[in-house]
VOPAGU-2260 file (C-alpha; in pm, 1 decimal, decimal comma):
REM VOPAGU-2260
SITE   aa  ch    i         X         Y         Z
SITE  MET   A    0   10511,1   -4544,8   -1322,5
SITE  ALA   A    1   10259,9   -4656,0   -1097,8
SITE  ALA   A    2   10481,8   -4604,8    -819,7
SITE  GLY   A    3   10517,5   -4251,9    -922,3
SITE  THR   A    4   10153,7   -4174,3    -936,9
SITE  ALA   A    5   10059,9   -4289,2    -628,7
SITE  THR   A    6   10340,3   -4053,8    -452,6
SITE  CYS   A    7   10219,7   -3782,5    -635,0
SITE  ALA   A    8    9848,4   -3794,7    -504,3
SITE  LEU   A    9    9969,8   -3840,7    -131,2
SITE  ALA   A   10   10211,3   -3498,0    -165,5
SITE  THR   A   11    9906,2   -3317,5    -338,4
SITE  GLY   A   12    9635,1   -3409,8      -8,7
SITE  TYR   A   13    9917,1   -3315,8     268,2
SITE  LEU   A   14    9979,7   -2948,1     102,4
SITE  MET   A   15    9614,1   -2906,0      79,0
SITE  GLN   A   16    9534,8   -2985,6     414,8
SITE  GLN   A   17    9814,1   -2757,0     567,8
SITE  ASP   A   18    9681,4   -2437,5     338,5
SITE  SER   A   19    9329,2   -2478,7     483,5
SITE  PRO   A   20    9254,7   -2223,0     776,1
SITE  TYR   A   21    9001,2   -2443,2     976,3
SITE  ARG   A   22    9285,9   -2713,6     975,5
SITE  ASN   A   23    9608,9   -2464,8    1097,9
SITE  PRO   A   24    9447,0   -2219,5    1335,5
SITE  ASN   A   25    9784,6   -2001,5    1332,1
SITE  ILE   A   26    9762,6   -1929,8     971,3
SITE  ALA   A   27    9548,3   -1592,7     909,8
SITE  THR   A   28    9279,4   -1584,0     696,5
SITE  LYS   A   29    9301,4   -1316,5     417,6
SITE  PRO   A   30    9071,1   -1068,2     304,8
SITE  ALA   A   31    8823,6   -1163,0     -10,7
SITE  ILE   A   32    8884,0    -894,5    -265,3
SITE  VAL   A   33    8553,7    -794,0    -427,0
SITE  SER   A   34    8570,1    -593,3    -718,1
SITE  ALA   A   35    8303,3    -340,5    -735,8
SITE  VAL   A   36    8051,8    -376,8    -988,6
SITE  PRO   A   37    7947,5     -54,5   -1194,5
SITE  ALA   A   38    7603,0      37,6   -1169,9
SITE  VAL   A   39    7394,3     -18,7   -1452,0
SITE  PRO   A   40    7155,6     280,0   -1592,4
SITE  GLU   A   41    6807,1     210,1   -1531,4
SITE  GLN   A   42    6768,1     271,5   -1934,8
SITE  VAL   A   43    6974,6      -6,8   -1995,4
SITE  ILE   A   44    6799,7    -278,7   -1751,5
SITE  ALA   A   45    6443,4    -152,4   -1876,2
SITE  ALA   A   46    6567,9    -195,5   -2243,8
SITE  ASN   A   47    6767,7    -500,9   -2212,4
SITE  THR   A   48    6508,2    -708,7   -1965,9
SITE  VAL   A   49    6253,4    -705,8   -1710,5
SITE  SER   A   50    6357,3    -887,2   -1370,4
SITE  GLU   A   51    6136,1    -874,7   -1060,8
SITE  ASP   A   52    6426,6    -967,7    -881,2
SITE  ILE   A   53    6596,3    -649,3    -988,8
SITE  VAL   A   54    6293,0    -432,2    -892,1
SITE  LEU   A   55    6253,2    -528,7    -552,0
SITE  ASP   A   56    6609,9    -488,2    -472,4
SITE  SER   A   57    6619,8    -140,3    -577,1
SITE  VAL   A   58    6311,9     -25,6    -380,7
SITE  GLN   A   59    6412,9    -194,7     -78,7
SITE  ASP   A   60    6602,5      82,8      85,6
SITE  ILE   A   61    6379,6     367,0     -65,2
SITE  THR   A   62    6161,4     603,8     196,2
SITE  LEU   A   63    5812,8     699,5      67,2
SITE  THR   A   64    5688,6    1014,6     139,2
SITE  SER   A   65    5371,5    1198,3      59,8
SITE  ALA   A   66    5273,1    1533,8     -52,9
SITE  LEU   A   67    4981,6    1548,9     215,2
SITE  PRO   A   68    5032,1    1759,4     515,4
SITE  ASP   A   69    5090,8    1609,1     828,8
SITE  MET   A   70    4769,2    1508,7     959,6
SITE  PRO   A   71    4704,6    1252,9    1308,7
SITE  ALA   A   72    4587,1     944,8    1272,3
SITE  PRO   A   73    4205,8     909,6    1282,7
SITE  ARG   A   74    4080,3     816,3    1615,2
SITE  ARG   A   75    3883,8     501,1    1638,3
SITE  LEU   A   76    3550,0     519,1    1789,7
SITE  PRO   A   77    3437,6     270,6    2052,1
SITE  ASP   A   78    3233,2     -33,3    1884,6
SITE  ALA   A   79    2867,5      32,6    1971,4
SITE  PRO   A   80    2731,5    -186,0    2244,2
SITE  PHE   A   81    2503,5    -454,6    2140,6
SITE  GLU   A   82    2117,3    -350,5    2171,4
SITE  SER   A   83    1872,6    -621,8    2258,7
SITE  ALA   A   84    1580,2    -699,0    1987,9
SITE  ASN   A   85    1329,8    -572,8    2217,1
SITE  PRO   A   86    1289,1    -220,4    2153,9
SITE  GLU   A   87    1054,7    -193,7    2438,3
SITE  ARG   A   88    1401,3    -272,4    2665,5
SITE  ASN   A   89    1607,2      48,2    2507,6
SITE  LEU   A   90    1323,9     287,4    2534,0
SITE  LEU   A   91    1379,5     588,7    2828,5
SITE  ASP   A   92    1147,7     639,9    3070,2
SITE  GLY   A   93     849,8     791,7    2984,8
SITE  ALA   A   94     917,7     711,6    2600,0
SITE  VAL   A   95     608,8     660,0    2381,0
SITE  LEU   A   96     651,5     402,8    2120,6
SITE  PRO   A   97     497,2     573,1    1774,4
SITE  ALA   A   98     169,7     496,9    1713,9
SITE  THR   A   99      55,9     215,3    1459,2
SITE  PRO   A  100     -82,7     355,1    1124,8
SITE  GLN   A  101    -434,4     363,7    1106,5
SITE  ASP   A  102    -587,9     111,7     852,3
SITE  PRO   A  103    -708,9     311,1     515,2
SITE  GLU   A  104   -1071,4     420,4     591,1
SITE  VAL   A  105   -1355,9     164,9     491,0
SITE  PRO   A  106   -1716,5     281,5     447,9
SITE  GLN   A  107   -1936,9     128,0     679,0
SITE  LEU   A  108   -2220,5     -53,8     573,9
SITE  GLY   A  109   -2542,9     106,3     594,2
SITE  CYS   A  110   -2400,6     442,5     575,5
SITE  ALA   A  111   -2465,1     612,2     247,0
SITE  VAL   A  112   -2616,0     908,9     230,2
SITE  THR   A  113   -2931,9     968,4      -3,4
SITE  ALA   A  114   -3125,2    1265,7     -86,4
SITE  THR   A  115   -3470,5    1264,3    -280,1
SITE  THR   A  116   -3671,1    1550,5    -362,4
SITE  THR   A  117   -4098,9    1551,6    -439,9
SITE  SER   A  118   -4297,5    1820,9    -602,6
SITE  ALA   A  119   -4465,8    2075,1    -346,2
SITE  PRO   A  120   -4697,8    2428,8    -390,3
SITE  MET   A  121   -4556,9    2730,4    -454,9
SITE  ALA   A  122   -4309,4    2623,6    -718,8
SITE  SER   A  123   -4139,9    2429,2    -401,1
SITE  VAL   A  124   -3928,8    2105,2    -402,2
SITE  ALA   A  125   -3940,0    1893,2     -42,8
SITE  LEU   A  126   -3658,4    1765,3      13,1
SITE  SER   A  127   -3569,6    1453,7     245,3
SITE  VAL   A  128   -3242,6    1345,8     345,6
SITE  ASP   A  129   -3152,5     976,0     482,2
SITE  ALA   A  130   -2821,2     948,9     663,9
SITE  PRO   A  131   -2835,6     656,3     946,2
SITE  CYS   A  132   -2463,9     750,8    1057,1
SITE  TYR   A  133   -2488,9    1139,6    1054,6
SITE  GLY   A  134   -2765,4    1161,3    1346,3
SITE  ASN   A  135   -2782,0    1503,0    1496,4
SITE  GLN   A  136   -2495,7    1628,0    1274,2
SITE  ARG   A  137   -2501,9    1988,6    1086,9
SITE  VAL   A  138   -2561,3    1969,0     711,3
SITE  SER   A  139   -2554,2    2210,6     464,3
SITE  VAL   A  140   -2804,5    2250,4     179,9
SITE  HIS   A  141   -2719,9    2408,8    -169,4
SITE  HIS   A  142   -2931,7    2524,9    -448,7
SITE  SER   A  143   -2828,4    2787,0    -719,7
SITE  GLY   A  144   -2675,5    2980,5    -503,0
SITE  LEU   A  145   -2884,6    2975,7    -195,5
SITE  ILE   A  146   -2703,4    2839,3     127,0
SITE  PHE   A  147   -2839,2    2739,8     435,1
SITE  THR   A  148   -2743,6    2481,8     736,3
SITE  GLU   A  149   -2988,7    2252,2     921,2
SITE  ILE   A  150   -2944,8    1957,5    1155,9
SITE  THR   A  151   -3072,7    1607,7    1115,2
SITE  ASP   A  152   -3260,4    1422,3    1379,5
SITE  GLU   A  153   -3091,6    1105,3    1603,7
SITE  ASP   A  154   -3187,7     885,3    1286,2
SITE  GLY   A  155   -2989,7    1115,0    1070,8
SITE  GLN   A  156   -3330,0    1221,3     881,7
SITE  LEU   A  157   -3383,2    1554,5     745,0
SITE  ASN   A  158   -3724,5    1714,2     555,2
SITE  VAL   A  159   -3715,1    2035,8     469,5
SITE  THR   A  160   -3953,5    2235,9     200,2
SITE  ILE   A  161   -3766,3    2453,2     -17,4
SITE  PRO   A  162   -3845,6    2734,3    -262,0
SITE  ALA   A  163   -3728,8    2675,3    -599,3
SITE  LEU   A  164   -3493,8    2929,1    -742,0
SITE  SER   A  165   -3482,7    2718,8   -1077,9
SITE  GLU   A  166   -3682,1    2482,0   -1313,0
SITE  ASN   A  167   -3386,9    2247,5   -1290,6
SITE  ALA   A  168   -3316,9    2220,9    -967,3
SITE  VAL   A  169   -3033,7    2090,8    -835,0
SITE  PHE   A  170   -3017,5    2031,3    -405,7
SITE  VAL   A  171   -2645,7    1930,4    -305,8
SITE  VAL   A  172   -2627,3    1795,4      60,1
SITE  ALA   A  173   -2296,4    1801,0     219,7
SITE  PHE   A  174   -2177,5    1731,2     530,8
SITE  GLY   A  175   -1868,4    1797,7     737,9
SITE  ASN   A  176   -1659,9    1571,0     648,0
SITE  GLY   A  177   -1754,8    1611,1     284,7
SITE  LYS   A  178   -1977,7    1311,0     285,3
SITE  GLY   A  179   -2340,5    1417,8      73,8
SITE  ALA   A  180   -2557,8    1367,7    -167,1
SITE  VAL   A  181   -2741,2    1531,7    -472,6
SITE  ALA   A  182   -3111,7    1547,3    -595,8
SITE  MET   A  183   -3276,2    1684,4    -937,6
SITE  THR   A  184   -3590,4    1771,4    -985,6
SITE  GLN   A  185   -3785,3    1973,9   -1258,1
SITE  VAL   A  186   -3988,6    2246,5   -1128,7
SITE  PRO   A  187   -4218,6    2362,0   -1440,7
SITE  ASP   A  188   -4467,5    2593,6   -1277,6
SITE  LEU   A  189   -4180,2    2823,6   -1124,7
SITE  ASP   A  190   -4260,8    3112,9   -1390,1
SITE  GLN   A  191   -4569,7    3155,3   -1227,8
SITE  ILE   A  192   -4379,7    3291,4    -901,7
SITE  ASP   A  193   -4214,7    3608,7    -827,3
SITE  ARG   A  194   -3928,2    3493,9    -557,5
SITE  VAL   A  195   -3722,8    3744,6    -350,6
SITE  ALA   A  196   -3485,2    3602,5     -83,4
SITE  VAL   A  197   -3209,5    3729,1     151,6
SITE  GLN   A  198   -2956,8    3511,7     294,4
SITE  TRP   A  199   -2657,3    3572,6     560,9
SITE  ALA   A  200   -2432,9    3424,9     789,2
SITE  ASP   A  201   -2344,1    3433,1    1158,1
SITE  ARG   A  202   -2620,7    3603,2    1353,8
SITE  ALA   A  203   -2710,1    3920,4    1164,7
SITE  GLY   A  204   -3118,8    3829,9    1229,5
SITE  LEU   A  205   -3173,4    4001,1     878,2
SITE  GLN   A  206   -3586,1    3998,0     826,8
SITE  ILE   A  207   -3754,1    4043,3     498,4
SITE  HIS   A  208   -4148,4    4220,5     543,7
SITE  ALA   A  209   -4342,8    4245,3     241,2
SITE  ARG   A  210   -4639,5    4489,8     255,8
SITE  GLU   A  211   -4890,8    4370,0      13,2
SITE  PHE   A  212   -5054,0    4619,3    -160,7
SITE  GLY   A  213   -5056,4    4934,6     104,2
SITE  ALA   A  214   -5067,9    4683,9     382,1
SITE  GLY   A  215   -4922,8    4812,3     717,4
SITE  TYR   A  216   -4733,1    4669,5     944,8
SITE  GLY   A  217   -4957,5    4432,2    1159,3
SITE  GLU   A  218   -5232,9    4466,6     913,2
SITE  ASN   A  219   -5326,9    4203,6     677,6
SITE  GLY   A  220   -5103,0    4163,1     392,8
SITE  HIS   A  221   -4799,2    4191,7     617,3
SITE  VAL   A  222   -4592,0    3868,0     566,9
SITE  TRP   A  223   -4300,8    3824,2     772,8
SITE  SER   A  224   -4124,1    3528,2     987,9
SITE  ASP   A  225   -4371,7    3638,9    1275,3
SITE  ALA   A  226   -4693,7    3753,9    1061,4
SITE  THR   A  227   -5038,6    3690,6    1262,1
SITE  GLN   A  228   -5214,0    3793,8     984,2
SITE  ALA   A  229   -5223,1    3572,0     577,3
SITE  GLY   A  230   -5139,9    3766,4     253,8
SITE  GLN   A  231   -5133,3    3604,6     -62,5
SITE  GLY   A  232   -4773,0    3586,7     -91,4
SITE  THR   A  233   -4572,8    3293,0     155,3
SITE  PHE   A  234   -4261,1    3342,7     366,1
SITE  THR   A  235   -4026,0    3083,7     426,3
SITE  HIS   A  236   -3736,5    3091,3     679,0
SITE  LEU   A  237   -3453,3    2844,1     591,4
SITE  GLY   A  238   -3176,1    2766,7     843,7
SITE  ARG   A  239   -3105,3    2716,2    1202,2
SITE  ASN   A  240   -2920,3    2986,5    1422,1
SITE  ASP   A  241   -2777,1    2724,6    1611,4
SITE  THR   A  242   -2572,6    2541,6    1417,2
SITE  PHE   A  243   -2183,0    2617,8    1441,8
SITE  GLU   A  244   -2125,4    2894,6    1182,5
SITE  PRO   A  245   -2513,7    2897,7    1093,5
SITE  GLN   A  246   -2581,3    3012,1     724,7
SITE  LEU   A  247   -2978,8    3113,5     710,4
SITE  ALA   A  248   -3217,5    3279,5     477,0
SITE  GLU   A  249   -3547,6    3388,1     406,5
SITE  VAL   A  250   -3771,5    3356,7     131,2
SITE  TYR   A  251   -4081,4    3562,8      -8,5
SITE  SER   A  252   -4267,3    3449,6    -295,7
SITE  PHE   A  253   -4554,3    3576,0    -497,3
SITE  PRO   A  254   -4806,6    3322,7    -696,1
SITE  ARG   A  255   -4806,9    3636,3    -975,5
SITE  GLY   A  256   -4951,1    3402,3   -1240,7
SITE  THR   A  257   -5281,5    3389,8    -991,3
SITE  ALA   A  258   -5285,7    3728,7    -896,6
SITE  THR   A  259   -5673,5    3874,4    -871,4
SITE  GLN   A  260   -5539,9    4258,4    -763,0
SITE  ALA   A  261   -5288,7    4466,1    -971,3
SITE  GLY   A  262   -5054,5    4668,2    -725,0
SITE  THR   A  263   -4750,2    4720,3    -576,7
SITE  VAL   A  264   -4578,3    4478,8    -292,7
SITE  THR   A  265   -4335,1    4693,4    -124,7
SITE  LEU   A  266   -4034,1    4499,5      22,0
SITE  SER   A  267   -3805,8    4595,9     296,5
SITE  ILE   A  268   -3513,7    4431,5     472,1
SITE  GLU   A  269   -3528,2    4506,6     854,4
SITE  THR   A  270   -3306,8    4373,6    1152,0
SITE  GLU   A  271   -3313,7    4463,8    1504,4
SITE  VAL   A  272   -3001,6    4600,8    1661,8
SITE  THR   A  273   -2870,1    4297,1    1971,0
SITE  THR   A  274   -2563,0    4283,5    2122,3
SITE  ALA   A  275   -2481,3    4006,1    1861,1
SITE  ASN   A  276   -2463,5    4249,7    1565,2
SITE  CYS   A  277   -2454,3    4615,6    1710,9
SITE  GLY   A  278   -2144,6    4831,9    1546,7
SITE  ARG   A  279   -2105,5    4555,9    1304,0
SITE  GLU   A  280   -2100,5    4552,8     907,3
SITE  ILE   A  281   -2288,6    4243,4     786,1
SITE  SER   A  282   -2248,0    4053,7     460,9
SITE  ALA   A  283   -2556,0    3934,7     277,6
SITE  GLN   A  284   -2694,9    3870,0     -65,0
SITE  SER   A  285   -2998,7    3885,5    -212,9
SITE  LEU   A  286   -3135,8    3657,8    -478,3
SITE  GLU   A  287   -3462,4    3753,5    -698,3
SITE  ARG   A  288   -3640,5    3611,4    -977,7
SITE  ARG   A  289   -3929,1    3820,3   -1101,0
SITE  ASN   A  290   -4140,5    3764,9   -1427,8
SITE  GLY   A  291   -3972,6    3474,8   -1546,7
SITE  THR   A  292   -3674,5    3599,4   -1595,3
SITE  PRO   A  293   -3341,1    3441,7   -1503,8
SITE  LEU   A  294   -3219,3    3452,4   -1117,5
SITE  ARG   A  295   -3034,7    3746,8   -1040,5
SITE  THR   A  296   -2802,6    3786,5    -743,4
SITE  ARG   A  297   -2644,9    4085,5    -540,2
SITE  ASP   A  298   -2443,0    4122,9    -232,9
SITE  LEU   A  299   -2519,4    4349,6      33,7
SITE  THR   A  300   -2332,7    4513,7     292,9
SITE  LEU   A  301   -2537,8    4629,5     586,1
SITE  SER   A  302   -2409,3    4908,5     868,1
SITE  ILE   A  303   -2540,9    4790,4    1221,1
SITE  PRO   A  304   -2568,2    5108,3    1448,3
SITE  GLY   A  305   -2381,6    5089,7    1761,6
SITE  CYS   A  306   -2471,2    4894,0    2068,7
SITE  ASP   A  307   -2641,2    5216,6    2283,2
SITE  ALA   A  308   -2880,9    5182,6    1996,1
SITE  ALA   A  309   -2985,5    4783,7    2125,4
SITE  GLY   A  310   -3355,6    4735,0    2104,3
SITE  ASP   A  311   -3423,5    4963,0    1778,6
SITE  PHE   A  312   -3505,4    4852,2    1444,9
SITE  LEU   A  313   -3289,7    4929,6    1135,7
SITE  VAL   A  314   -3524,0    4941,1     799,9
SITE  LEU   A  315   -3354,4    4933,7     474,2
SITE  ASN   A  316   -3639,0    4979,1     153,7
SITE  ASN   A  317   -3389,7    5014,0     -91,7
SITE  LEU   A  318   -3189,0    4726,3     -56,8
SITE  VAL   A  319   -3459,7    4511,8    -331,0
SITE  GLU   A  320   -3681,8    4637,2    -538,9
SITE  ASP   A  321   -4030,7    4628,4    -485,4
SITE  LEU   A  322   -4280,7    4390,3    -669,0
SITE  LYS   A  323   -4509,7    4516,3    -962,8
SITE  ILE   A  324   -4785,9    4318,1    -973,7
SITE  ALA   A  325   -5056,8    4305,3   -1244,6
SITE  ALA   A  326   -5408,2    4163,4   -1203,3
SITE  LYS   A  327   -5490,6    3863,2   -1425,3
């Protein structure tokens, strides 16, 4: 039995070596027969199992398409060159660096503007302005609608006497940059004064003429800016015409409370026709306080004759009413 078993094993090994194509090249290899595997519907796969391998195999031969129209690929811009950290090396010739912002305005020490007032005769107020940093500067003075321009001296000082137009007198001093000051004072004797003022801008050259109790031009009682004879009333000119955009005023004051004579003070507004005002319409304003009544203002428009009348005087008698004075 043992001898038979050994003989069968040797015979089997010989036959296997004879059937292998790699051992005998003369034997043709038979083609492999592969049976087709029926396609499995996607619904079945999804229902039974989810396999990452199946998903990858199912899409490896698919070509993706897009619904967008064909467009050329964007062109890549060249990289910007590296710029130096020093901005001055990157400036073009002639370029100017922006100016460094200025620090906020800080008030200078000792530059405060102050204004003080003291009483003056004929219901007037002496106004003093101290502005150390505003020497030789144009300044506007405002009081109850009256406006005039002045110029400080080289030390920023200004002293001017102003006929008051209200008992609670308020004075505002203003410089061109908005700096200024306010001063107030009481004028208790204002009710004893009749006051008429006329103000204007630029170089209209207006004048108030008061002829007291029938006085003629140039006689005693003719009160105006160039009067050589005295009268019972007083005349005040306010403002300087050598400032930028000058504002000027003239004020006539009569002491009604102490009048020793009854009668009429004839008032007129006059101007000389010059090359500075000829052929123009001039705007002005009158301010009047009579018999203790509140201040009254009225706007005026004056038509100046043409330049062929230069040197003549225009007399306007009806712009302001005459003063009626009763003796005390």
